[in-house]
N, C-alpha and C positions, 0 to 999 in steps of 0.2 A: 502495499501500499504504499502510496507517497506521503509525501509531509502533507498537502493539503486534502487526504483522507479521499482520493480518487483508488477505486481498485486499479491494481496493476496487473492488464492480461499478460502471465508465462507468457503465452503463445505470441504475441504479438512486440513482446519487448526484449526479444532476442531469444539465447540459449534459455531454455528450461533448465533453472536451477533448483536443490532442495531448499535454498531460503524462499525462494520466490512462492515455490508450488504450495509448501505447507501457510506462507503468511495468507496466499489469498484463500486457503479454504478454513484456517483459523479467520481469518475476517467475514465471509460470508458465514460463518456457524453462528458467531459473535453476534451476525445482525439478524438472525434468523432469517437469512436470505436461502431458505432448503432448495428452490429450485436451480438456484448459481451452484449448489453442492452437487446435485443431483448431476448435473451436467460435467462437473469437473470428474467425477467418480466412475461416469458408464467408461467402459473397455474402450468404446470407440469415440472418446471426445479427444479430441487435439492435444490435450495434454496426454494422455494416457498412452495415444498413438508415438508422438515424439517420445517419449519414456522405453517404450516399447524397441524403438527402432533406434535408441541409441546404444553403441556398442559398449559406451562406457559408462551405464546404468547400473548403480549399484545401491537398492533399495534401503541398505545399512544409513548412507547417507542423508537418506529421508527421514527414516526411523529417529535418527538421532536428535534431529531439529524439531521434530513434532512436538515434544513438549515445552518448546519455546514458543509456540503460535496455534496450537488447536488446543481448548479448551478441556479439562479434566477427563471428563465423564466419553469425551470424544476421542480421544488419544489413541484409546487400544482399536479400536474402529480404524481410524486413518492409519495406522501402524499395519494392522492386518490389511491393510488396499494395499499399500505398499510392497506387504509379501507378495500378494496374490499375483501383482506386476513383475516380483522380480521371479517368481517362479516360469509365470506366463513367458517373460522374456530367454530362460533357461530351458525353455521348453518340458517343463515338469507339469506336464497339465493336471496330472492327479493330486500333486502336491497343489497347485491352485483352486482345484476346487475344493479343499480342504481348508483352505486359508480362508476363500471365501465362506462355507458352510460357518465358520467359527464369526468370521465378521456379520453374518447374516445375525447369528445367534446372538453375539453382543449388542446389535444396535436393538432388537426386539428386545432386550432385557434391559440394557444401561439409558438408550435413549427414546424409545419409543415411547414408554409410556409415560414421560414427562411433557410431552409434545399432547398438540391437539393436532387435527389432519393438516395443516402446514407441512408437517414432516413427509408426510403420505410420499411426495415425489423423490426420497431418498429412498425411500422402501423400495419403491419400485424400479429404480437405479440398481439396488443391489439385486434383486431378484430376476433382474433381465441378463446382470451379469453372472449370476448364479446357474441358470436355467442355462446358457450361452457356453459356459465353460462346462457344466455336465454335459451337453450333447455331445461336444468335442472332444471330451476324453474318453467317452463311452464309446465313440464311434474308432477312437486309437485301441481303445481296446479290445474292441471288436476284430479289427485289421489284423490283431495280434494272437486273436482265436482265445481270448481271454474273456471272462464272464463280466458283462458291463453293470454297472451298480451304480453309477453315481446319479444319476437321472432320479430313480428310486428315491435314494437317500433323501436329493435334494427335495423330493417331494415333499418330505413330511415336515422342510422348514415354510414350505409355502404354505402347509397346512395351520402349521401357527403363525404366519403372518395372517392368514383368513381369520384364524380364529381372535386375535389381537384385534383385528377390525371389526371384526361384528360383533365383538362382544364388546366393545364400546358403547354404554349406554346415555352419554353426554344426552342431557335436558338440551341443546341446541343443535338441532339437526345440521347448520352450516356449519358448524365444527365439529361433526361428529367421525371418526374416524371408519366409521362402517360405511362410510359412502367410498372408500379405497378398496370394500370389499372384491365388487363386481372385476376394478380391474387387476387386480391380483389373478381372478380368474381367466381373465384375457389373456394374459402374459401366460398361464401354464397353456391357454389353449393355444396361443403360436407357437409356443415352444414342442407341444405335442403333434400337431400337425406336421411341423417342418423336419421332424424324427420319423413321422408315421407310426406312431405310439397309438394306435386306435381303440386298444383297450383298455388304455389311462383317458380318453378322450370320455369314454363311454361311463365310466365310474366316476370320473369327475362330474356331467352332467348330472348324473344319478345324484349325487352328496350335494349337491347347489341348486339346482332347480329347482326345488320344491320351497327353497327358504327365500330364495329370490321373490317367486311366486305370492308368498305370503308377507314378506316384509317392505318391498322395492317402493310400494307404494308410499311406505313412511319415509324414506332415505330423500336425499338432494341430491340423486344420481346423476352424475355428467350425461347428455345425452349422446355422447359418440361412446360414452363407457356401454350404456344399455343396448347402443346399434350392434358395437363390437361384439357384446355377447349373442345378439340374437344372429351378425353373420355366422359365427361358428356354430352355434346352433343347426343353422339351414346346412349349413356343410357337413356336420354330423347326420343331418338326417339324409343326405345326399350318399354319405359310408353307408347309409342302409337300408337303401333304397326307398326312403320314405318320402317319394318326389312330392307330392301333396303337400305335407307337413313343410317341405324345404320353398316350395314355391310360395307360402302361406308367409311364411318367413321375410324371406326377398322381398316380398309385395309389404310387406309391415314395415322394413326398411324405410324402401324405396320412399312411400306415402311420408315420412315422418324427418328423413334427412334434410338436414338446412344444406343450404346450396355450397356456403361454407367448408364444411364438409367434405372437399371435392374425393378424396381419397377412399372413403366410405362409399362414395355412389359409384365409383369406377370399378371399385372391388365386387358391388353388390352387383355391378349391371354385367359384371363379367360370368356372374352363375348364373343369376336371372337371365337372361339372353338364351342359356340355355335349355334352363327349363321352357320359358317361351314357347320355344323352337319346338320340344317336344310334344308340346301341345297343339303344335300345327301354325302357331304364330311365327311369324316370318316377319323381322325388323324393316322398319322402312327408311329410305333415304335420308329422311330426317336424322335418324338414330346416328347413320353410320357420319352425316359432319358434323355433329355435334360430340359423337364419340371417334374421334378416326382411329384409335387403339382396339377399339372395338372394332370396329369395320376391317382392320386387319384381320382380327382371329376370325371373324364369323360370318362376314360378308359373300367370299366364296363358297361358305357353306349352303348360304340362302340359295345363290346361284345355281348351286348343283342340284339341288332339291328342286328348285322353279324348274331348270331343265331335265330333271331325270337323268341328271350325271353323274354313274358311279365312278365314271374314271375322276373327274374333277374333285367328286368329294374325298376319294382315297388319294389324291396327287396332296391334296391340302392337310387333311388330318393326318395324316402319316410323316408331314414334314417335320425334323428334328423340333424347330423352335416352338412348333404348334403344339406338337405332342408333349412335350415340356410342359407348355401353360397349361394343360388340360390334366397332364399327370399332378404337377402342382396344388391344384385347385381341385384334386378328386373327381373329375368331370368326363373321363373317361370312358365309364362306360355310358353315361347319359349320350354324350356325342357319338359315340359308337352306336346308341340305339335308332340316331335320325338315319341311319342306312335304309329302315325299315320305309319312312318317307320317300327319299330317293326311288328304291324298288318301284313304289307305289305308283309314284309322279311318272315313272317310265311304263308303267302296263298302262295307265290311265292314257298319257298320249296314243299309245295303240286304240286305247278305246275309243278315242277320238277320231283317230285315222280313221276306224272302222265304221264311223258315220252311228257310233253309240250300238254296235252290236251287241246281243246280250251273250252272243258267244264266241268264247278267246281261242283258237287251236292253241295244242302246248309248241307247235313249230313256231308260231306267231310271238307266242310271249319269250319262246326262247332266241327268236331275231330281235325283238325290243329289250331282251336283257344283255344280249351281245352288242348293239349300239350302244347302251347304257356304260357297260363297265370294257369294251373296247376285245374282249373275250368270248366265247360261244360255251355256256355252262352245257353241264350233261343234261339228258333231259330230266333227272331225277332229281335234281338242282334245282328244275324249273318248278318241278311239282312239288318240292318239298318250299322253295318258296312263296308261289301259291297257297297252298296251303297252311302258311305261317301268317299269310298277308290276310286270310280271311277268319282263322282261328282269333286272330288281332282282333276284327273287325273292322280292319283298316278297309276290307274289301267285301261287298253284300254277296254269297252268292255262293257255291258249291264245285269241286272236283269232279268229272265226269271221266273215270280211267277209261272207262269201256271204248270212248269216243276219244278218246285225247282232249279234252277241251275244257276248258273254266266258263260254266253256265252262270252267269251273272244276274243279278235281278234286276228287276224293270225300275223297280223304284231307288233314285237314290244308291247306286252300285259302289258308288265311292264316296261316302258320307264325308263328315268333319271330323277329324281327328281327334279334338278334344283329348280326349282323358284316356287314349287307349292303348298307346305305347307305355303309358305310365302305369295302367292295371297292368300290364304285361309282364314289365318289371319290377313289381311288384309282387306281384305272381310269383315270380323266377326265385326272388330272395325269399320268399316262403318255404320252395320248395328245397332251394338249396341249403337253409339255416339248420334243418335235422340231421344230415348227411355231415356237414361240416360239425356238430356236437359231436 
């Protein structure tokens, strides 16, 4: 801190030094500026990155000066933070996680009970660091064919933090720490989804959903936290093929999300678009214009469905960059189900070319599917495709194997898609579960 009381930005005033970092941390803590403290201790902060990239970094130099500038009840926490950085700098991630666990426990016992919800940003930063380190350390252990353990152990501290927040019975809801409970759950969700921990996801929702259903009306929850929680819930519904529920919650978010939460809108639209398309609702050009990133992902799919072109559909969804997005957001099965709409459109085009004939020969259907995909399917594949489309309700009619013909209903042989694909997905999930168990 300078003589006139201004905070010195260690990253902007030259090399990061032990004195400068400790002085800044101490100043922010004494002022109660916990947002600044949180920004400083994040592992991706400018200060942390500079220290980790410095070959000369020695945590002992920083720990030694800690007691001169940092309040007593914070000294152990700050010292442990330097130990985390030191272990990370040496590549000892197991030690880094263990130090971060100790840091989290110390914060929950020595600092958090002495403050109101103003210290929540620091708690969130500590937990984000803990989750990041635990996932990375477990990944290293799995690469060495050793049993991973750190994420599960870390979750005990997440539960302690959650309990510490929800246990606050402050009479003033604006200062209650209970408002931080939902953010902690959201941090866990982000960790679980990134690490593919589907069992932990389901368990966490079971533990917290009923509690927030009963208590969130009395809490002054941030809209961003509430919408983020519903975003994760929608993604969990997709993982479990509960497509109707997922669509309900993405609609809930879009109806309530203010324009300033642009990231929430983009994340939700990325999921909601696939949910709408599987119901047969294709986006308009207005959406593509307003959200170019969405157009990059979905516009070619919509065009392929309208054209009945399986070749164009496969070429787009199988491209590595696009596939990576669908994997990241757990949308692979949902997007793959759109193939049925492409095939349906290809056969509907044949129906229209044949002047709405009520009978389509298997041979003509085979030609239509060949035009769509670029390769001629086996006749058994043609019959299988027609049978599935009829079973799903996407085509009304029946198959006459004797005459090698699809006999279409005279009334609306290609009905509206609505929830027909969704019901098929949910039914398939119902069949799979007993087998998996």
